[in-house]
N, C-alpha and C positions, 0 to 999 in steps of 0.2 A: 272274202277273208283270206282264203287259201291262196288266191292269186297274189295277195300282198306280201305274203311271207317269202316266196321265192324271190320277189322283187327286191325285199329289204335285204336279204342275205346276199344278193347279187351287189347291191349298192355296197354293203359293207365288205365285201370280198374284193372290190375293186382296188386297184393299185393307185395311190395318191403320188402327187408330184414330190412329196417329202421323201426323197431317197428311195421311191418306188414300195414304201411300206403301205400295207393294206390298211383301209380306212378304220376297221374295228381295233386294230393293233395301236393305231395312232391315238384313237379316243381313249383306249384303256390306259394308255402310257400317260396321256395328259390328266386323267382322274387320279392316277397313282401319284404323279408330280405334285398336284394340288394337295393331296392328303399329306404327303410327305412335308411340304412346306408348311401346312398347319401345325404338324407334330413338332416341327423345328421351332416354332414361334411358341408353342406351349412350353416346350422345355426351357427356351430362354427366360419366358415370363416367371416359371418357377424358380429358376436359378436366381434371377433378379430379385424376386420377392424374398427369397431366403436370405441372400446377402443384405438386403435393406433391412430386414428384421434383426440380423445380427448385428448391423452397424449401430441401429437405434438402442439395441440392448446394451451396446459397449458405451456408448457417448450420451445417452439421454437419461435424465432422471425418471425413474419409474413413476407412474401417475398415482400409484396408491402408497400412501405413507407406510412406512414399515412398523409395526408395533414393537416395543421393547421385548417382548416374549420370542419374538421371531428374529431377532437381531442376531443372536448366536449362531443360529442356523445359517444366516447369510454369510457370516464370516467364514464358517466351516466350509462352505460350498465353494469348490474349485470353478465351478462354471460362472460364477459371479465374481470372481476375482478382480475383473477390471471394470465393475460397475460402481457408480457412485450411489451412495445411500440418499434417498429422498429428503428433501428439506424445503423450507419456504424461502423464497428469494425476497430479500428485504426491498423496501420502496427506494427506488434511484433518485438520488438527490439532484442530479444534474442532467441536462440533455447532452448528449454525447454525439460527436460527428461519425462519420462512417468508418467501420473498423478496418484496421489493416490486416488483422488476424482475428480468428474466432475460436474460442474454446469454452467449454462449459465449466461454470465455477459457481459455487454457492456462498452467499453473504454470511450464512451462519456457521458456527464451528460444528463441523460434522466429521464423521471419519470415513475412510477409504480403504477397503482390505486389499487394494492392488499393491500397497507399498509393505504389506507385512512380509511377503516372501523375501523382497529385498532387503528390508532392514533385518530380517532374521538371518539372512545370509551374511550380512555385516556384523552379526552380535558377537562372532568371535573376535574380531578385531577391536571393538568398541567395548568389550565386557559387558554387553547387554544380554540379558536372558530374554528367549522369546516370549515367556509370560509377561514380562514387564513391557516390552515393545507392542504387544498386542493390546495392552490394556492403554498404553499411551495413545496409540493411533485410533482406539475407539473414541477417545476424548479430544482427540485433536484433528485439525483440518489439514491431513497430510498429503502431499502430491508427490509424485514420481518425478525424477529427473527427466525422463521422456516427455511427460505431459508438460513440463516447464519450457523444455527446449521447444516444443511445438508452438507455445503461445509466444515466444519470442523469436521465432524462426531461426532456431538454433542459435540464440544469443548473437544475432546479427548485428553488425555495427550500426546499421541504419535505425535500429531500435534502441540503441544505447541513449538514456537521457543524459547520464553524467557520471564520471566517478565520484565516489564519496569518500575521498581521504583514504584512511586506514580501515573504513568500513567495507570497501568494496566498489562494485560497479552496479548501477541501476539501469534496468531496461523497462521499455514500456510494453504492454500486452493488452489485447483486446479480447474480451470474453464474449461467450455466446450471446448474452443478452445486451451486446452492445456497450457494456460497462467497460472502462478501462481499469488496468491494474498496474502498478509499478513493482518490478521484480527486482529485489535486491540481492544480489550474489555477494555473500560474505568471504572475506579471506579466510580461508579454512584454517591455516596456520595459527591464527589469533583467536579462535572460538574455543569454548569449551567442550568437554566430552558430550557425545551424542545424547546419553540419558539425561545429563543436566540440562543440556541445551533444550530438549524436549519439554522438560519440567518448566523451565523459565518461559518458553514460548507459549505453553498453556496458559500461565498466569497473565501474560501480556494480552494474548488473544481474548480474554475475558473482559478486557478494559474497554468500557464504551462511553465516549462523550463526543459532544459535536464539535469541540475544539481540539480534538486529538486524531491524528491520522489512524484510520482502522486497519489493523492487522487482518489479513483474511486468510492467510495460510502459510505453510511452510515445508520445505523439503529437506530431509535429513538422510542422505543416501550416499553411501561410500564416504569420500572426504568433502562432499558437497553440503553447504549450510546455506539455504536460500530462504528468504522472506518474501511473502507477497502482500502487498499493501493495496488499499484503494488509491486510485491515481488523482491527484488534484492537479488541474491543468491551468492554473493561473499564475505559476511561477512561485517564487519564494520571497519573502520579505526583503532579504538582501537586494534582490534584483530591483524590487520596486524603489528602494531607497538610494541605491547607488549605481544601478545599472541603467541601460538605456531606455528601459521601460519606464523607470521613474523621471527620467529626463524629458521624455515625450508627454507622460501623463503623471505629473506629480500627484501623489496621495492627499486628499483633502484633509483637513483638521479633522471632521468628524469621522471620517475612515480610520484615521490613525487612533482616534480613541477607541473606536470599535474593535481595532485589532488589539489595542493595549489589554482591554476589558476581556476580550476573548482568551488571550493568553493567561490572564491571571485566573479565570475560571477553570480552565485546563489545568493549570499547576495546582490549584486548590483541590480538585478532584483527585489528582494523584497523591497529594500529601495527606489529604484529610478524609476523603469519602471513601477510600477502598482499603481493603485488608489482604495482603501486606500493602503498605504504602509503597509508592515508588518514587525515587529521586531521579531526576531526569539526569543530571550531571553533565549535559553539554548544551545548555540552552544558549542559543545564539540565532541571529537573524537568518541565516541560511537554513536553519532548521525550522523555521515557521512558514508553512505553506498557506496559500490564499486561494479559496474558491471565487468563483464570480459574484458572489454576494459580498466579498470582503471578508468573509469569516476566517479567522486564523485557525489552522490546524497544526499542533505541535507534532512533528515527526520524531522518529527514532526514539520513542517510548520504550524504556527498559532495555534498550540496545546495550549499554555497558554491562549488564549482567550476563549478556551471551558471550562475552569475550574474557580472556584470562586477565591476570595482573599486568603483563606487560602491555598490553593494549591500553588498559586504563592509565597507566603511567603516561604513555605517550600522549593520549587524548587530554588528559589533565595538563600537560605542558604546552600543548597546542591552544587549549582553551585559556590559559595564562597569557601566552603570547598574542592573542587576540583580544585581550582586555576584558574578557567576561568573567575571570576567575577572582574571587575574594582573596586577599592577602593570607588569611589564616589558612585556607584550603591549600594555597601555594606552598606554605611553610610546612603543613602537616600531610598534605595529599589526601586528606579526609574531605568527602564530599557528601553534604546532608541537605536537609530542606532549606537551610539557611543560606547555603551557597547557591542554591536554585533562585532563592529570593534576590541575592547580591545580583545574579546574571540577569534576572528581570528588572532590576533597577537600571543596570546599563542598557538593557533593550529600550526602556522608556526614553532614556536620554538619546538613544540613537534615533528613535522614531521622531521625537520632538525636534531634534536638531538636523537630522540628515547626516551627522558626521559618523565616520567610523571610530569605534572604541579606541582603537590605535591608528593613528595616522601620521606617519614621520614626515609627511609634507607640511604639517601645521606647525607653528611655533610651539605650542603645547601639545605634546604628541598624544597624551592620554585624555581622552573625552571628558572623564570625571573630574579631573583637575582643572580643565578649562571651564567647564560648566559651574564648579564651585567658584572659580575666581570671578565668573560672570556675575553670579548671586552675591558675592561679597562687595562687588563694585556697584550693586544695584543696577546692573545692565541685563537684566532678566529678559528684556525684549529681544536682545541680541542672540539669545540661544535658539531662536526659531529658525527653521530650515529656510533659507531664502528662497526656495523654490515652491514655497506653500501658495496656493492660489489665493488664499483668503486668511486673515488673521483672526485669532481667538481673542477673547477678552483677556485683559491682564490678570484678573482674578482666576479665570480658569487655567491659564498658563501656570501661574504661581502655585496652583493647587497640584497640578500634575508634576511639576518639577520637584515639589516638596515630597510628595509620594515617592519619586525616584530617589531622592537624598535619604530618605528614611530607609529604603531597601538596600542601600549600599552603606549604611551605618557601620563604622569600624568596629563598633561594640555589637558583636553577634548577639546578645541578649535583647539589644534594643530593636533589632530588625523585627518588623511585623510577620505574623504568619500570612499566608497568601489568603485565607478566608477573611482576615482583616483588610487586606489590601482591596479585596472586592468592594467592602463597604467604604473605604476611602475614596474609591473610584466613583462613587455615587454623588452626584452634585451637590447633594444636601448635607454630606458629611463634612463635619468640622475637624480639622486636624490641630491637636492641642500643642504639639512640639514647634518650638520656634525655629526658622530656617537657620538662624545664626548657630544653632547648636548642632546642625547637620553638616556645616562647612568646615568645623574645625577638624584638624589633621588626626 
């Protein structure tokens, strides 16, 4: 045993070919290097794990619902200023394609304390008290401008869907659960003050009907006023009636009737089923979006209340020029349920005939005048859209045309309510008014 020890010491003391370093020094150096590498990996793992945990806390909904009694503590905790409150994601109605952008979004109205600081800092310029802002944010689905910039890739031009006239610009965004959203950036100079804006948006946000475009959230930060809606990706009714889509695939009669019935149900809900009731004030074919099952969804619900008087005047004038505005509303500037009913009647005529409400290329510029003349000449079959792939029965066509004429009755008191229109649209319903009384000037 003792003879081996000197031999081992001799071997370890030998000089190696690695720069003449003794063997034992080389072995010890390799061991220390190995331990150092392991230590570096451990430190990197710890740093990565902490960053990942921080990222999840910032962008992911917490797994455990927050009870009402703990909600105040969450709002007052600065460490959770950037966290969204937990809530249930509603069932997705459509299958969506691969997202271009991803971001977390809830379908239900919930609040997010990350905007409280921004809104409170803007309170001085908008005359909002911090207590009012906090209460509004707790009840509203508020998002920061930074978050909206993230989902629109900085309001990139490639994500722009279209301009919306005096309303602003609409962008597309894709959420973390692969649902799409439409982001409407309003023209700030035409909207009401922040406190009133938040109050009106809260009312609109509670509106829920399958034939209305759902408002998902909003941003009111500095001078920005932004609304986020569910995204309906099958175009609007105007495109299908008058655009290239309609030329390639004309809407069938049954589809057109489904669209008419859906619009009627959505309007009846706004006029008669909620409190306070909502008058749309800007009903036209470009504001009727269609999903892939041809369900119509009325957009821009409640939007007029978010704007000031100047915007309402310009919108009313545009509605008149496009042929959707009742004569009494054009004279008085007053828009109510009956003016919505009139616009709906014009929409029916547009859907049935495929003609624009105002078309200067036609001998009779106004659709309503042309249709009345066709009815008075007993040429009702000629009012049908020539692109229709199949013809409805004469009885069905007469019934739909009569409903349209009743909705545009010059006598406001004779126009039906939208709830009555729904019953009229039922195949078994008997209309008592004679067509001749509807075509008088």
